[in-house]
C-alpha positions as CSV (number, residue, x, y, z in Angstrom):
1,M,-2.6,26.5,1.7
2,S,0.4,26.7,-0.6
3,E,3.3,24.5,-1.6
4,I,6.6,25.0,0.2
5,P,9.1,25.6,-2.6
6,G,11.8,23.0,-2.8
7,I,10.4,20.5,-0.3
8,Y,9.2,17.1,-1.5
9,R,8.9,14.3,0.9
10,H,9.3,10.5,0.5
11,V,7.8,8.8,3.5
12,V,8.5,5.1,4.0
13,L,7.0,2.8,6.8
14,F,8.6,-0.6,7.5
15,K,7.2,-3.7,9.1
16,F,10.0,-6.2,9.6
17,K,9.5,-10.0,9.5
18,A,9.3,-11.4,13.0
19,S,12.4,-13.5,12.3
20,I,14.7,-10.5,11.7
21,P,17.1,-10.0,14.7
22,E,17.5,-6.6,16.3
23,G,21.1,-6.4,15.1
24,R,20.0,-6.7,11.5
25,V,17.3,-4.0,12.0
26,V,20.0,-1.6,13.4
27,A,22.2,-2.4,10.4
28,I,19.3,-1.4,8.1
29,E,18.7,1.8,10.0
30,S,22.4,2.7,9.5
31,A,22.6,1.6,5.9
32,F,19.6,3.7,4.9
33,R,21.1,6.8,6.5
34,D,24.5,6.1,5.0
35,F,23.5,5.7,1.4
36,C,21.2,8.7,1.5
37,A,24.1,10.8,2.8
38,Q,26.0,9.9,-0.4
39,L,23.3,11.3,-2.7
40,P,23.7,15.1,-3.4
41,F,20.0,15.5,-4.4
42,V,18.8,14.2,-1.0
43,K,18.1,17.4,1.0
44,G,17.3,15.7,4.3
45,F,16.9,12.4,6.0
46,E,15.1,11.6,9.3
47,W,13.8,8.5,10.8
48,G,12.4,7.0,14.0
49,R,10.8,4.0,15.6
50,N,7.1,4.1,16.3
51,S,6.2,5.2,19.8
52,S,2.5,6.0,19.3
53,P,0.2,4.8,22.1
54,E,-2.8,4.7,19.8
55,G,-2.3,1.1,18.5
56,L,-3.0,2.1,14.9
57,D,0.4,1.2,13.5
58,Q,-0.7,-2.1,11.9
59,G,2.7,-3.5,12.8
60,F,4.8,-0.8,11.2
61,T,7.7,-0.1,13.5
62,H,9.8,2.4,11.5
63,C,9.2,5.6,9.7
64,F,11.9,7.1,7.3
65,I,11.5,10.5,5.7
66,V,13.7,11.4,2.7
67,T,13.5,15.1,1.6
68,F,14.1,16.2,-2.0
69,G,13.9,19.5,-3.7
70,S,11.4,18.3,-6.3
71,P,9.6,15.2,-7.6
72,A,12.3,15.1,-10.3
73,D,15.0,14.5,-7.6
74,R,12.8,11.7,-6.1
75,D,12.6,10.3,-9.6
76,R,16.5,10.2,-9.7
77,Y,16.6,8.5,-6.3
78,L,14.3,5.6,-7.0
79,P,16.4,3.9,-9.8
80,H,19.7,5.1,-8.4
81,P,22.1,2.1,-8.0
82,L,22.7,2.9,-4.3
83,H,18.9,2.8,-3.6
84,Q,18.4,-0.3,-5.7
85,A,21.3,-2.1,-3.9
86,F,19.9,-1.1,-0.5
87,C,16.5,-2.5,-1.3
88,R,17.9,-5.7,-2.7
89,D,20.5,-6.4,0.0
90,Y,18.8,-5.1,3.1
91,L,15.0,-4.7,2.6
92,D,13.9,-7.5,0.3
93,P,15.0,-10.2,2.7
94,A,13.8,-8.4,5.9
95,L,10.5,-6.7,5.3
96,D,7.0,-8.2,5.9
97,K,5.3,-5.0,4.6
98,V,6.2,-1.5,3.4
99,C,4.1,1.6,2.9
100,V,5.3,4.6,0.8
101,V,3.7,8.0,0.5
102,D,5.3,10.8,-1.5
103,F,4.0,14.4,-1.4
104,Q,4.8,18.0,-2.1
105,A,5.0,19.8,1.3
106,N,2.4,22.4,2.0
107,D,2.3,25.0,4.7
């Protein structure tokens, strides 16, 4: 197995507080996509809501995958003002739990 050059993934799982209305969740989905589209070092963005029938989700309902060209690009993303504002304004008040896994993609 070898690394796939230029592919570094930032995977984020969200479990929202039970009190967060659906409209706010939809706004968060849009805001995440919109701010990532403004960052030139983000190579890709994909997301979806959990649909697994296995029952192993531990309450996580959303998965977001942000693709970078390198760990250095991820390191630019984390402290970026747009990312920090998104976390502060949207996520901090809405999330019960979050799980993050970053990795260099392999074939």
